[in-house]
N, C-alpha and C positions, 0 to 999 in steps of 0.2 A: 504494500500500500504506500502511496506517496505521503511524505511527511506533511505536506501542505497542499491544499486544493482551493482553487477559485471556481465556483459554480456560476455560470452565466444563465440566469433565468430563475425567478422565484416562484414558478408555478408548482404543480403537483410533483413532477419528477425531480425538479431541482431541490425542493424542500425535503423530499424523502431521502434523496442521496445525501443531502447535507447532514441530516440527523444520523443516518447510518454510518457515514464516514467519520463523524465526530465520535460516535460510540466506539468505533474501532481504533481511535487514537489519532486520527489526522487533524491537523489544524485546518479549519474550514472557514472560508469567506463565501458569501453569496451576494450576487448583484442582481437587482430587478429594476427595470425601467419605470414601472408604475410606482404609485405612492405606497404600496404595501405588498407583502408577500401574499401568495394565493389570491390574486386579484380576479376572482371568479364571480360570475353573476349569481351563483347559488350561495355565495358566502358574503355575509355582511362584514364591514370593517372590524367590528369588535372581536370576531373570531380570529382574524389575522393578527390582531393586537396581542391576543393571548399566546398564540404560537410564537410570534416574534419575541415576546418577553421571555418565554421559556427557552427558546433557542439561544438567546443572549446569555441567559443564566448558565448555559452549558459551554459558553465560550465561543459560540459561532458569531463571526462578524457579519453584520447585515448592512448592505448598502442599497437603499431604495432611491428611486428617481435618478438612477445612474445607468449609463450605457458604456460599453467598451469602445474606446476611441482607437486604441493601438495595442498590439501584442508584439513583443520583441524577445528574441532569444538572448539569454544572459548566461552563457557558459553552462548549458545544460539545464538551467532553470528558465522561468518565464516571467517577464515583467509586463504587467497589464496596466495600461493607463485608462482610468475611468473619467468620464465627464458627466455633468448633471443633465438630466432629461428635462427639457422645458417645452411646453406646448405653445407654439407661436400662433399669432392671429390667423395665419394662413393655413394652419393645421400641420405645418412642419414641426419637427421636434429636434432642434439643434442642440448638441451637447455643449457644456461649458464646465469650468471649474475642475481642472484635471486633478486626479489623485492616483498615485502609483502603488501597485501591490506586486510583490515578488513572491512567486510560489513555484512548486514543483510541477503541477499539472493544472490545466484549465479544462473544465468539462462544460460543454455547451448543451443546455437543456431547453432550447427554445425552438418553436416551429415544428410543423409536421407537413409532409407532402406525400401525395398518393404515389403508389407504384404501378398504377394502372397502365402507364405507358409501356411497361414490360410484359403486359398480360395478353397482348395481341387481341384486343377486343373489337377492332375495326370490322373484321369479317362478320361479327354478330350483329353489327348495326346498333350497338348500345349507345344511348344518349348520355354524354358526359357533361358535367357542369364545368365552370371555370377551374383551371388547374388540374382537371382530370378526375374529379370526384364523380362517382356513379350516381345517376338520378333514378329514384324509385318513388312509387306512390305510397299511400298509407298502408297498403297491403304488402309493401316491400317488393312489388313486382316492377321490373324495369319497363321501358317502352317496348321491349321485345317480349311478346306473350310467352309465358312459361319460364322466363329467366328472372330469377330473384337475386337481390343483393342485400347483404347485411354487414354490420360491423363498421370499422373505420373507413372502409372504402366509400361509405355514404357521405363522408365529409364532416366538417366541424359544426354543421347546423344542429347536430345532436351530440350528446356527450360521447367521447371516445373511450368507452369502458368495456372491459372484457365481459362483465356480467350482462351488460346491455346487449352486446353482440350475441351472446348466448340466447337471451330472451327473443331477440329479433330472429334468430335462427329457428326457434320453435314456431314463431308466427309464420315465417316464410315456408317452413316445411308443411305446416297444416294447410296453408293456402295453396301450396302446390298440389295438395291432395283433394282440393275442391272446397275447402272451408273459405269463409269470407271474413277473416279477422283483421281488424285494423290495429296497427301498432300504436300504443299510447306511450307518451313520454312525460306524463304528468307526475309520476312518482318514481323517478329513477334515482336510486340512492348512489351517493358518491362516498367512497372510502379512501382516506388519505393516511398512509402509514408513516406518519411522522412521530416524533416524541415531543409533546403528547399527540395522540391521534386526533384527526378531524374528520367529521362526516356531515352529510347534509342530504335532505330529500325535499322535493317540492320547491316552493318559491321563497327567496330571501325577502326581507322587508323592503329592500331597495327595488328588487324586481317586481314585487307586487305593486308598489307605488307607480312604477313605470307603466304597468298594465291598466292603470286607472282604478285600482281597487282602493279600499280604505283600510290598509293594514295597521294592526297594532302588534306589539310584541312584548314578551316577558322572558326573563332569564332566571335560572336557579343555579347556584354554585354547587359544585360537587363537594366542597369542603363541609357542606351542611348535612351530608349523609354519612352514616357510620362506616360503611364499607371503604370509603375513600381514606378515612383515618387508619383503618386496619391495614390497608395495603400501601399507604403512603402516597397515593395518587390524588393529591389535593387540588392540583391546578385544574382550571377549566370550568365550564358551565354548559348547561343545556339551554336552548332557546327555541321558543315556539313563535311562529308568525300566524296570526289569525285575523279573520274578518271582524272589524270593529262593531259591526251591526249584528251579524248572524252568529258570531263566535265559532264559525267553522274554521278548522285548522287548515292553514295554507302551506305550511312548511315547517321543517325542524332543522336545527343546526346544533352540532355537538362538538366541543373541543375538550379533550381530557381522556382519562383512562377508559379503555374499552369502548371508545366512541364508535368504532367501526362495527362492533358487535351489537350495539344498541339501536342502530338506525333502521334496521329492517322493520321493526314493529311500528315505527313512525310512518314508514311507507304504507303499511297495511291500513293505518288510520286514514291516510289521505285517500287510498283507494275506496274506502267505505264512506268518504265524505263526513268524517266524524267531527263532532264539536268539542269544545273544551269540557262541557258537561260529560260527554261520553268518556273522555279521558280521565276526568276526575273520579268517575264512578268505577274505574278499573282498579283492582287490587294488585299491588306490586309486592313481590316477595321481599322479605327483610332477612339479613342485610345484603342489599345488592346496589349496584350503581343505577339500576333501572328505577329505583325509588325516586331519583331526581326528576324523572319524567312525570311521575304522578304528582309529586310536590309542585312541579312547575305548573300543572293544570290548576291546582288549588290557588296558587299565587296569582295566576292570570285572571282568575275569577274574583279576585279580591278577598279570598279567604285562605291566606297562607297558614300552614300548620307548623312547619319547622324552619321557616325562613321567610 
């Protein structure tokens, strides 16, 4: 393993690699052009703030609003010059304010591009979007009857996740056998294996507002449940986004211990169009991290029990 690493890109892969390499003993720096790590539509800024705080506690250097200006060889090591990312009035993003970092390796974790150009799809007559992503309808059938497409080849308009591709594969297989199922993307869980873990499903508060809804939110700290003290995983919280009028739950976000194991149940609530009352009436086992979700519902209803 390299003694020191600079990771370019503070998205999912960049943050996961940063925490893994730090756990293995490498000195880690991470640079992100946006104003926070994990700048994802499904995550509100407060979730990123917790992750950044915990990563800094572990000694990971974080540079946000920064871009790589120059990379130079320094006798077997690498010198990287960073500049500040500014949004200009014209929409351009010129860098400024250079900072130099010397490390053993640079890992680039930004951008994805399709490999369809190597798949010889032209003879099939498949319709491709810009950059080569495959176009498919709600039933995952392409413009060529009987030819279906799933997974990352569909492009970034939907989350690029292995478990989503698997779910799409089931829908496509059933439709190829005569069913007429439409693929739904309303409750796709995201699992980020950082330390602490981060997960989400449904709409963030920011995204719900953009869609013209009247979202409200509430949070509950993990340190208020006994299991967190028993295991030492005190950092983080659970967050629910809900409709301010109907109290229907719109989305969940979790940062903390076992976040990726807890999110599936939240997805089930979204599929059932559950309300805060439905969640509050659910009994959660004790002592578990899942208790935080039940406590969250009571708090959101204005009747907190343990916090």
